[in-house]
N, C-alpha and C positions, 0 to 999 in steps of 0.2 A: 125414346120409348123402349122399355125392355121387352124382349120377346116373351119372357116368362109371364108378362102381364096379359098376354093374349090367351084367353081360355078357349077360343074357337077351335074346332076340329078341322076347319078348311078355310082356304082363301080363294076368293073369286076375282078373276081378272077379265076386264073388258078392254080390248085393244083395237085401235083404229089407225091405219096408215103408219105403222111402225115397221121399219125394215122392209120385208117383202109381204107383210100382212095387210090385207084390205080391212078385214073385220073378223074378230074372233071372240068367243066367250069360253073361258077355260076355268074349271074348278080344280083346285090343287088341294088335296087332303094333307093333313099332318103326316109326316113320315117321308118315305121315298116316293118320288114321282119320276117315271121314266118317259121322256119324250122320244118316241121311237119312230123312225122313218128314214127313207133314203135322203140323199143330198137334195138341197133345194126344196125342202118341205117346211121351211120357216121355223125350224127348231131353235136356231141361234137367234132369230129375230124375236121369238117369244122370250128367250132368256134375257135378251136386252130390254124387253118390255118390263120384265120383273125388276131389272136394275133401274129402269126409268121410274117406276112407282116407288122404289126405295129412295130415289133422289139422285141417282147417277146421271151424268151428262154424256156418257159414252153410248149414245143412242143416235140412230139416223132415221130421218123421215123416208117414207116410201118415195121412190123417184118421181112419181107423177102427182104427188100431193103437196099442198102448201101448209097443211096442218094435220097433226096427229094427236091421239089422246090415249092415255092409259088410266084405267080406273081400277083400284084395288079395294075390295071389301074384306076386312079382316075383323071378325067379331062384330061389334056394334059400330065400328069406325070405318069410314070410307076415305080413301086418299085418291086425289085426282091430279094428274099433270097433263098439260097440253104442250105440244112442241110445234112452234110456228117457224116457217121459213122466213128469214129476214136477210135480204141480200145474199151473200155467199155463205152465210151461216144459219144457225137456228137459235130460237129463243124459247126458254122454258118458263112456264107459268103454273101456278097451283101450289098445293101443299103436299109434299112427299112424306113418306113414312119417317125418313131420317133427316135431321137438321144438317148433319155433316156426313156425307156418304164416302169421303175420301178413304177412310180406313176399311170400309166394306168393299170399295172398289179394289183395294189392294189385297185383302185377305179372304173375302167371302165370295166374290163373284169371279170364279176361277175359269174364265174362258181362255181360249188358246193364247191370246196376247196378254194375259194378266202378268203384271210386272213381277210379283212375288213368285209366281209359278215359273217364270222364265229366268229369274235372277241367277239360279245356280248354273243353268245351261249356258248363260251368257257370261259366266264367271264375273258377275258383278259383286261388289262388296256386300255380303249378306247382312252384315251388322247395320249398314246404312238403311237397308230396306226395312228391317225390323224396327229401327228407331225412328223411321220417318214420321210416324204420328205423334211422337213425344216432343213436347215443347221444352227442350233442354234449357233455353234461355230463361224461361219462367221458373224452372227449378233452381237455376243458379241465382236468380234475383231473390227467391225465397230463402236460399241458404245465406246470402249476404244479409238479409233482414234479420234472420234468426241469430247470426253471429254478432251483429251489432247489439241486439237486445241482450244476448248472453254476456257480452263485454260490459254493458252497463251494470248488469247484476253483479258481475265479478268485481267491478270497481266499488260498488256499494258494499259488498261483503268484505272486501279488503279494508275499506274504511271502518266498518264495524269491528273487524278483527283488531285493527290498530287501536281503536278506542277501548276494546275489551282488555287489551294488555295494560291499559291505565287503571283498570279496576282495583287490583291489589294495592297500588299506591294510594288511590283515593279512599279505599276502605281504611287503610292505616291512618291516612290524614284525618278521616272522620273520627276514628277512635281517639286519636291524639287530641283533637279539638274537644270532643266530649269530656275527656279526662281533664283538660285544662279548664273547661267551663266549670266542671264539678269542683276542682281545686279552688278556683276563684270564688265560687259561691260559698264554699266553706270559710275561706278567708274573709269574705264580706260579712258573713254571719258573725264571725268572731269580732270583727271591727264594730258592727252594729251593737253587739253586747257591751263592748267597751264604751261606746258612745252613750249608751243608756246609763251605765254606771257613772260616767263623768257628768252626765246631765243632772243626775240626782245630787251631785256635790256642788253644783253651781246653780243656786237659786236666783242669784241676782242677775240682772241684765238679760232677762228672758226676751225682752223686746229686741235687744241687739243680737241675741243668738238667733231669733227667728228671722231677722233681716239677713243675718249672715248665711243661715241655711238656705234662704231663698236665693241669695246671690250665688251660693255654691251650686244649687240646682240649675240656675240659669247658665252658670259656667260649664257644668257637665253637659247640658244639652247642646250648648253652642260648640263645645269641643267635639261632641259626637257628630254634629252636623258638618263641622269643618273636616273631620276625618272622612266622613262619607263623601264629601266633595273631592277630597284628595284621591280617594280610591276610584271615583268616577273618572277623574282626569287620567289616572294610570291606565284604566281599562280602555279609555278612548285612545290613548297614545299607543297601546298595544294593538288595537284594531287598525289604527292608522299605519303602523309598521307592517302589519299583516297585509293590508290593502296595497301598500307600496311594493311589497315582495311579489304579490299576485300580479300587480301591474307590470313589474319588471319581467316576470316569467311570460306573461302574455305578449309583451312587446318583443321578447326574443322569438316566440312562436310566430309572431306576425312578420318579423324580419326574415324568417326562414321561408315564408311562403312567397312564391314568385308573383310578380304582377301579372294580372290576367286581363289585358285590354279587351273591351267589348268587341272590337273588330275581329280579334282572333276567334271569339265565340261565334260570331256571325259567319266567318269563313268556314268554321267547322260544321255549323248547322247547314250551310249551303252544300258542303261536300256530302253530308249525310243524306240530304234530300236528293242530291244527284245520284248517289249510290242506290237509294231506295227506288228511284225512278228507273234506273238501269236494271235493278233486280226485277222489278215488275215487268219491264219490257222483255227481259230474257225469259221470265216465267211464261209470259204470253207466247213468245216465239216457240219455246220448248213444247208447250201444250199444243200449239197449232201443228208443230212438226210431228208430235206424237199422234195426234188425230189423223194427220195426213198419211203417216206411215201405216197406222192401223187400218185406215180406210182402204189403202191400196193393197195391203196384205190380204184383207178380207175379200176384196174384189178378185184376187188371184185364186181364191179357194173356190172349189166347184160349187159348194152350196150357196155361194153368194151371187151366182149368175141369175138367181130367181128375180132379182130386181130388173135385170136386162130383159128377161122373158116377159115380165109384166109390162115393161115399157114397149116391147116389140109387138104385142098383141098376138093373136093366134096365127099360125102359119102352117102350111101343109106342103108335102112334097119334099123333093131333095134340096130345095133352095130355101128352107126355113131360115128365119132370122137367126135362131140359135145355132143352126149348123154353120151359117156363115160366120158367126162370131167365134165359135169354139171348135170348129171342125178340124183345125190343124193343131196338133199338140204343141208345136213349137212357136206358134204365133197367136196373138190375141188382138181383138179390136180395142184400141185405146179408148177409154171412156171419157177422155178429155177432148181429143181431137177427132175421133171416129176412124182413124186410119189403122191399118194392120201393122203391128210392130212385133218384133221378136220378144218372146217372154223374158229372155235373158236381159233385154234392154230395160224392161220395166223393173226386173229384179235388181239390175245394176243401179238404176235410179233410186230405188228404195234403199239400197246399201249406202249410196251417197247421202241420202236424206238422214239415215241413221248416223253416219259419220258427222254430218253437220250438227245433228242433235247432240251427239257426244261432245263436240267442240263447244256448243252452247252451254251444256251442263257444266263443263270444265270452267268456262268463263263465269258462269253463275256462281260456282263454288268460290272462285277467286273474289268475285264481287261481294258475296256473303262474308268472306273472311275479312275483306277490307272494311265492310260495313260494321262488322263486330269490333274491329280495331278502332274505328272512328267513334263508335258508340262508347267504347271503354274510355277512350281519350276524352270524350265529352263528359262522361260520368266523373272521371277524375278531376277534370277542370271545374266542373260544377261543384264537386265536393270541396275543392280548394277555395273556390270563390265563396261558397257558403261558410267555410271555416274562417276566411278572412273577414267576412261581414260579421260573423258571430264574435270574433275577437275584438273587432273595432267597436261593436256595440258594448261588449263587456268593459273595454277600456273607457268608453264614455261614461258608463254607469259607475265605474270605480272613481273616475275623476269627480263626478257629481257627489259620490258618497264621501270622498276625501274632503271636498269643500264643505259639505254639511258637518262632518265630524270636526274639522278644524274650527268652524264657527262655534260648535258646541264647546270645544276645549277653551276657546277664548272667553266664552260666557262663564264657564266654570271657574276659570282663573280669576275673573273679576269677582265672582261670588266668594272664592277662597280668600282674596285680599280683604273683602269686606268682613268676612267671618273672623279672619286673623285679627283685624282691628277690634272687633267686638270682644274676642277672647282677652286681648291685652287690656281693654277697658274694664272688663269684669274682674280680671286678676287684680287690677289696681284698687277697685272698690272692695274686694275681699281683703286685700292687705290693709286697707285703711280701717276695716272693722276689727282687725286682729288686736288683741291686747294681751298682757301678761296673764290675766286671769283665764283668757280663753285660748291660750297657745296650744294646750294639749288637745282640747276638744276640736279646735280648728284643724289641727294636724290630722286628727282622726277623721274628720269630715272630708278633708281633701283626699286622704288615702282611700276612704270609702267611695268618694266621687270618682276617683281614678279607676277603682276596681269595677264599678258599674259600667264605666265607659269601655273598659277592656272586655267585660262580659258581653256587652252589646256587639262589639266588633267580632268577638269569637263566635257568637250565635249567628251573625250575618254570614260569616265565612262558612259556618257549619251548614247553613241553609243552602248556600251555593254548591258546596261539595255534595250534599245529599241530592240536590236536584240533578247534578251532573251524573251521579251514580244511577239514579232512577232512569234518566234518559238513556244511558248506555245499556242498562238492563232491559229496557223496552226494545232497544235495537237488537240486542242479543236474542230476545224472544222472536223478533221479526225475522232474524237471520235464517231461522229454520224454514219459514215460509219461502224466503228467497231461494234457499237451497233446493226446496221441492220444485219451485218454479224453474230453476236452472236445470234440474234433473229432467223435467219434462221437455225443456228446450233442447237439451242434449239428445234426448231420445228422438225428438222431432228432427233435429239436425242430422242425426244418424240415418233416420228414414229418408230424408231428402237426399243426403249424400250417397246413400246406397240405392236410391230408387232406380237410377239408370243401370247400376250394376245388377240389381235384382231383375229388371226387365230382360237384360242381356242374358243373365244366367238362366232365367226361366225359359227363355226362347231356345237356348242351346239344349237345356235338359229336355224340353218338350220335343224338339226335333229328334234328338238322339234316342229318346225313349220310343217315340212313334216309329222312327225309321227302323229300329231293331225289331219292333213288333211286326211291321209290314213286310220286312224282308223275310222273316220267319213264315209269315202268312203266304207270301207270293212265291217263295222258294226259287229265287233267281240262282242260276248255276254260278258257281265259283265266286260269288260276292260274299265275302266274310262279314264285312261291316261297312256302312256309310255313316260318318259321324262328323260333327262340327267341333273344332277345338277353339275355345275362347282364349285369345292371346291378350293378356293384360297390357295396357299402355305403360310405357316407361315414364315414371313420375318426373324425370328430368326433362321430358319433352312435352310438346303440346299434342302429340299424336293420340288418337282415340283407340279404344279397344278394337281388335280385329277378329273376325270370324274366319277360320280356315277350314275348308271342307276337305275331309279325308275319305278316300275310297280304298278299302283293303280287299284284295282278291286273294284267292288260294289257287295254287297249281294243282295238277292232277295228283302229285304225291303229298299234297297237304301243306306245302310251304306257303306262308303268307307274304305278300308284297303289296306296296302302295301303288295305286294307279291314279289316273287323272279323270276328270269329268268328260274329257274329249273321247275317252275310250269306252264310255258306257254306251249301251245300246239306246236307241231312241225311247224304247219302253222304259228302261231303267232311269233315263234322264227325266222323263215325264213323271214317274212316280216320285223321284227325289224332289222335283219342283212342287208337286202337290203336297207332299209331307211338310216341306218348308212353309208353304202357305198355310197349312193347318196349324203349324206351330205359332205363326203370327196371329191366326184367328183366335187361338186359345189364350195366348199371352196378353192380348189386348181385350180379352173378355167379350168378344163379339157374339159368343153363344148366348150372352145375356141381353144383347141389344139389337141384334140383327136376326130375324126369324128365318131368313132364306140363305142357303148356301147353294151355289150353282156350279155345275161341272159340265164341260163341253170339250169336244175334240180329243177324245180318248182313244182314237182309232189305232194309235201306235202301240197300245197295250192289248194283249190278247184277251178274249172274252172272259175266260175263267178268272183271270187276274182282275179284270174290270169288276166282275161280280164281287170278288173278295174286297176290293178297294171301296166299292160303293157301300157294302155292309159295314166296313170299318168307319167310313165317314158318317154314316147314318146316326151314329151314337152322339154326334156333336151338334146337330142342327135340328130345329123344330121341323123345318121343311127343307129337304134335300131334293133339288130338281136336277136331273141328269139327262143330257141329250145323247142318244146312242143310235147307231145303225141297227136295223132289225136283227142282223146276225149276231151282233154283240149283246143285244138286249135279251136274247134267248137264254143266256146263262144266268140271268138274274132271277131271284126268288119270284115265284108266281104271285105271291101275296102283294108285291109292290104294285102300285097304281101305274097304269100305262096310258099315255095319251098318244094316239096314233094320227090324229087329224087336228091341224091348227089352221 
């Protein structure tokens, strides 16, 4: 659902048993809302409640509750989610605002542990973070489909162009045939005039002449039929030769294709299934590790002890439960076993968990690479098998067609022999009717008969040539449509091929533009520029594009030099991470689909800069909700809505 579709001026949240919240009702107006209060005042819990209503699963139940609920009313629509404790985990039910919250979790819900926000500080590969929501494989599949379609059109256009080159010869052949037919007709007209003159001189024997003329007509028709059969035999023989050539070429193609036993395919499918299962298991383990790391980090933060306070009940005096749990800065009460342990031990354990997660991520990338290779191998094998099946089918069709045409040739040969006998018989009968008195007129009749036969053949040939010319001209007219379709395909291919590049380039441009603006706005000393360089992949390798973060500082005398992220102050790192997340928010168009942007844990930034940062971010979200300490909130515009009690 697009945020722009919501015309309401406010959003209402009802929250029960989420984080440290027992129950609360909060109205959030459009624009900037500041959740202000000391630590342990449920500000982060309320932000996670908003995430829960949006569809995120990065939510925890209240420690003493088995079920929690978040209800969001936005305009005329209401969205409700329940969270139930099931074993060691939780289960979500209901209809959230977003069908897929992953991109919002990455770029809109910018709490302290947000991956996009932390990516630069952790020196992760920024390009991978930006491209995480993009289905690259689907884009590649679409490119392959478009390339195949374009190839088919190119083949058809090449065939049309080849036939088009035959047009001049066919036009000349048609003109020649027309001229020959005209000449023959003139010659026949002259002969018919001579026959008329001779007929007037021969009055006797009209009966014999009529019989002779009848026999000559029969002879002409039989000869014409015989010639037609001969031409049919020639055409069938040409078709048979063409089919044999095609069969030979297909057989060569078939011989070049390797055998693909079905067992190999089954082994490949089994390997793909195994890799998919391994990938799923690794994803589950990584997600569990991420949740575990996030949970433990949050429990180490001061504001997250609210859950322990709720669980411990009210206490008074010097031996309150809270004092016992957090009274020593160097020790904490382990929330898994209840014993006091050094804070550095828990932090060490968290680091080991992070190292384990990194190893799992590396293994996952290797499994994904192997899976892509097996899928490509399967795709190639399937294509070869499909090609083999297609060729074998075509060979069977050609064999059937050859048998059919050979049968037709045999039948035509029998007809030809019968017609040849008829012609010989008619010629004998005509010869028997000839006499000295009729020698001249018989000769004229034979010559006229032959001319009519030749004219019929020329006209048949002219019809065939004309039909072929018209067919080619129709194809030439259709070629323009094919070129337009190919042009559209080329444009679509260009869009698909450059889609990934466009996203990368837009993300880099967005980060660099906003980083330049925010540095001017926040006026950090001796930082000249923070920018991302997009390093193109080498076409000769399979490496992907890389994003390289550059930090340029200036000395007191104005000289510029390049620094590293490690040397930035915590405030500068936080701002860099937030701007990178904003770039992802904009490049994936979340401002059109996610109405809420959340900011938390900004204490490392001084209050004046927080105020400037909040005003800068306010331009890009319908609802910007920020959690701040009271001393930091004082610097913000008084017109911003403030929520002081949750």
